[in-house]
C-alpha positions as CSV (number, residue, x, y, z in Angstrom):
1,M,-0.3,0.0,-0.3
2,P,1.2,3.9,-0.8
3,R,2.3,5.1,2.6
4,T,0.3,7.7,4.2
5,S,2.6,11.1,4.9
6,A,2.5,13.5,8.2
7,Q,0.1,15.6,6.6
8,G,-2.4,12.7,5.4
9,R,-1.7,12.7,2.3
10,S,-0.4,9.0,0.4
11,T,2.7,8.7,-0.7
12,L,4.2,6.7,-3.2
13,P,6.5,3.1,-2.0
14,T,9.7,4.2,-1.3
15,T,13.3,2.7,-2.7
16,G,15.2,0.3,0.0
17,A,17.0,3.2,1.1
18,S,13.4,5.0,2.3
19,A,13.6,7.9,-0.2
20,P,10.6,8.4,-2.5
21,A,11.3,7.0,-6.1
22,T,12.9,9.3,-8.9
23,T,11.0,10.2,-12.1
24,S,13.3,7.9,-13.8
25,V,13.4,5.4,-11.3
26,E,9.2,5.5,-11.6
27,D,9.6,5.0,-15.3
28,Y,11.8,2.1,-15.3
29,A,9.5,0.4,-12.8
30,K,6.6,0.9,-14.7
31,T,8.3,0.5,-18.0
32,I,9.8,-3.5,-16.8
33,Y,6.2,-4.9,-15.8
34,G,4.7,-3.3,-19.0
35,L,7.7,-5.4,-21.7
36,A,6.2,-8.4,-19.7
37,E,2.9,-8.0,-18.6
38,W,0.7,-9.7,-21.0
39,E,2.7,-12.0,-22.9
40,G,5.4,-12.5,-19.4
41,A,8.4,-11.9,-21.5
42,D,12.0,-12.1,-20.5
43,V,13.0,-8.1,-20.4
44,T,16.7,-7.0,-21.6
45,A,18.6,-4.4,-21.3
46,S,18.2,-3.5,-25.3
47,A,14.9,-3.8,-25.0
48,L,14.3,-1.0,-22.1
49,A,16.8,2.0,-24.0
50,K,14.4,0.8,-27.6
51,T,11.5,1.1,-25.4
52,L,12.3,4.5,-23.6
53,G,14.4,5.7,-25.9
54,V,18.1,5.6,-23.9
55,S,21.5,4.4,-24.8
56,N,22.2,1.0,-23.6
57,P,24.5,2.3,-20.8
58,S,22.5,4.7,-19.7
59,V,20.1,1.3,-19.1
60,S,23.0,-0.1,-17.1
61,L,23.7,2.2,-14.9
62,M,20.0,2.6,-14.2
63,I,19.4,-0.8,-13.7
64,R,22.0,-1.0,-11.2
65,K,20.8,1.9,-9.1
66,M,17.7,0.3,-9.1
67,A,19.6,-3.3,-8.1
68,E,21.0,-1.1,-4.9
69,Q,17.9,-0.3,-4.2
70,G,16.1,-3.4,-3.6
71,L,13.8,-2.8,-6.9
72,V,15.3,-5.1,-9.3
73,D,17.0,-8.5,-9.8
74,H,19.4,-8.8,-12.0
75,T,22.9,-9.8,-12.9
76,P,25.0,-9.2,-16.4
77,Y,23.6,-10.5,-19.9
78,A,20.5,-11.9,-17.3
79,P,17.0,-11.0,-17.7
80,V,15.9,-8.1,-15.6
81,R,13.1,-9.1,-13.4
82,L,11.4,-6.9,-10.8
83,T,11.5,-7.4,-6.8
84,E,8.3,-7.7,-5.3
85,Q,9.1,-3.7,-3.9
86,G,10.1,-2.8,-7.6
87,R,6.1,-4.4,-8.8
88,R,4.2,-2.6,-6.0
89,L,6.3,0.8,-7.4
90,A,5.6,0.2,-11.1
91,L,2.2,-1.0,-10.1
92,A,1.2,2.6,-8.0
93,M,2.5,3.8,-11.0
94,V,0.5,1.9,-13.8
95,R,-2.4,2.9,-11.8
96,R,-1.6,6.0,-11.8
97,H,-1.3,5.9,-15.8
98,R,-4.1,4.2,-16.7
99,L,-6.5,6.2,-13.7
100,I,-5.6,9.0,-16.1
101,E,-5.9,7.8,-19.5
102,T,-9.8,7.0,-18.8
103,W,-10.0,10.3,-17.1
104,L,-8.8,12.0,-20.4
105,V,-10.9,9.9,-22.8
106,R,-14.2,10.4,-20.1
107,E,-14.1,13.8,-19.3
108,M,-11.2,16.0,-21.7
109,G,-12.5,14.6,-24.6
110,Y,-9.5,13.2,-25.4
111,G,-9.3,9.8,-28.4
112,W,-7.6,6.6,-26.8
113,D,-5.1,7.2,-29.8
114,E,-3.7,10.6,-27.8
115,V,-3.6,9.5,-24.2
116,H,-0.6,7.8,-23.3
117,D,1.8,11.0,-23.7
118,E,-0.7,13.2,-22.3
119,A,-0.8,10.4,-18.9
120,E,3.4,10.2,-19.1
121,R,3.3,14.0,-18.7
122,L,0.7,14.1,-15.2
123,E,0.9,10.3,-13.4
124,H,4.6,12.1,-12.2
125,A,2.9,15.2,-11.6
126,V,-0.8,14.9,-9.7
127,S,-0.8,13.3,-5.4
128,E,-1.7,10.5,-4.1
129,T,-4.6,12.3,-2.7
130,F,-5.9,13.2,-6.3
131,V,-5.7,9.5,-7.7
132,E,-7.9,8.1,-5.3
133,R,-10.3,11.1,-5.4
134,L,-10.0,10.0,-9.3
135,D,-10.6,6.7,-9.2
136,A,-13.7,7.3,-7.1
137,R,-14.7,9.9,-9.0
138,L,-14.8,7.2,-12.2
139,G,-17.1,4.8,-10.4
140,H,-13.9,2.7,-10.0
141,P,-13.6,1.5,-13.6
142,A,-11.7,-1.8,-13.9
143,T,-9.8,-1.2,-17.4
144,D,-8.5,1.8,-19.1
145,P,-9.5,3.1,-22.8
146,H,-7.1,0.2,-24.1
147,G,-9.0,-2.6,-22.2
148,D,-5.7,-2.6,-19.6
149,P,-6.6,-3.6,-16.6
150,I,-6.2,-1.1,-13.4
151,P,-4.9,-1.8,-10.2
152,T,-7.0,-1.5,-7.2
153,R,-6.0,0.8,-4.2
154,D,-4.4,-2.1,-2.8
155,L,-2.7,-2.7,-6.2
156,S,-4.2,-6.0,-7.1
157,L,-5.3,-6.4,-10.5
158,S,-6.7,-9.7,-13.2
159,Y,-6.4,-9.9,-16.5
160,P,-8.4,-12.1,-19.2
161,E,-7.3,-14.8,-20.9
162,T,-6.2,-13.7,-24.5
163,T,-4.7,-14.3,-27.6
164,L,-3.3,-11.8,-29.9
165,L,-5.4,-11.5,-32.7
166,C,-3.0,-12.5,-35.5
167,Q,-3.3,-16.1,-34.5
168,V,-6.8,-17.2,-33.8
169,P,-8.2,-19.8,-36.1
170,P,-11.1,-18.6,-38.7
171,K,-14.5,-18.9,-37.8
172,A,-13.2,-18.1,-34.4
173,E,-15.4,-15.6,-32.2
174,V,-14.0,-13.7,-29.9
175,R,-14.0,-10.5,-28.1
176,V,-11.9,-7.2,-28.1
177,E,-10.0,-6.9,-24.9
178,Q,-7.2,-5.0,-25.2
179,V,-5.1,-3.1,-27.3
180,D,-1.3,-2.4,-27.4
181,D,-1.5,1.5,-26.9
182,G,2.4,1.5,-27.9
183,V,0.7,1.1,-31.8
184,P,-1.5,3.8,-32.2
185,A,-2.0,3.1,-35.7
186,A,-3.9,0.0,-34.4
187,L,-6.3,2.5,-32.2
188,R,-6.5,4.9,-34.8
189,V,-7.7,1.7,-37.4
190,L,-10.3,0.2,-35.0
191,D,-11.6,3.2,-33.9
192,E,-11.9,4.4,-38.0
193,Q,-13.8,0.6,-38.1
194,E,-16.0,0.9,-35.2
195,V,-14.9,-2.1,-33.3
196,P,-13.6,-0.3,-29.4
197,I,-13.0,-2.2,-26.4
198,G,-15.5,-5.3,-25.6
199,S,-16.5,-6.0,-29.2
200,A,-17.7,-9.0,-30.6
201,V,-16.2,-10.4,-33.8
202,T,-15.8,-13.9,-36.0
203,V,-12.5,-14.1,-37.4
204,V,-13.5,-14.5,-41.5
205,T,-9.7,-15.8,-42.5
206,S,-6.6,-15.5,-41.3
207,A,-4.2,-15.6,-44.2
208,D,-0.4,-14.0,-45.4
209,G,-0.4,-12.0,-41.9
210,D,-3.9,-10.3,-42.5
211,V,-7.0,-10.7,-40.8
212,V,-10.3,-10.5,-41.4
213,I,-13.2,-10.3,-38.6
214,S,-16.5,-9.4,-39.2
215,G,-19.5,-8.2,-36.7
216,P,-22.1,-10.1,-34.7
217,D,-24.5,-10.3,-37.7
218,G,-22.0,-10.8,-40.6
219,D,-22.6,-7.6,-42.3
220,K,-19.7,-5.9,-42.4
221,T,-16.5,-6.9,-42.6
222,V,-13.1,-5.2,-42.3
223,S,-9.5,-6.2,-43.1
224,I,-6.8,-5.4,-40.6
225,G,-3.0,-5.5,-41.2
226,H,-0.6,-8.1,-39.5
227,E,1.0,-5.3,-37.1
228,I,-2.6,-4.0,-36.4
229,A,-3.3,-7.4,-35.5
230,H,-0.7,-8.4,-33.3
231,A,-1.7,-5.4,-31.4
232,V,-4.7,-6.7,-30.8
233,R,-5.5,-9.0,-27.7
234,V,-9.1,-11.2,-28.3
235,S,-10.6,-13.5,-25.9
236,V,-12.4,-16.7,-27.8
237,T,-15.7,-17.0,-26.7
238,A,-16.3,-19.6,-29.6
239,R,-14.7,-22.1,-32.0
């Protein structure tokens, strides 16, 4: 749980040195969590460098710092893994980010392909009191506009069983659960084709990387390129 200050305002989890985490440490923790979130993939220093737009030496330096603070377990040339303390810091930042994204879409008129960068800037500036009041105002949403689960106040969360749209066989009926907000083209295409989160669709064909889907009544088909289909996660409701 986030700790409470003497003034009654909650603060983010601290590092092993009992000092508040810096913005950079928060970003690294959130990014490490995000890279492994859906597939449980190993997170490498190179993947971190690419995602954060920094050099490999910068990543190595930060990972050593985070290891000293008890936030990551890491040995040279091995994947980077968050400790329990690091995971809680990451989830606290994920909670802030996704609640802000939800607020921007619901109440500020942003499109779901516009909110990621805005939330990145705002998540470090707001207090924990603001986050909790925002959560209450929004009705404690379970997911953000992209279908990513929002951690609860105690930092728990659950994921539906999903697969990538590009891996679903023909004739399967699926529900759109999540779209990777790191692929803005996917968000725009689904928006243009009126396929929001929660849509029930049927995979008509899947060949050469492209996927053709139809709505529940089969009256409209949409062809989705491989890059887009690879960014969409669905749950299979019938085969």
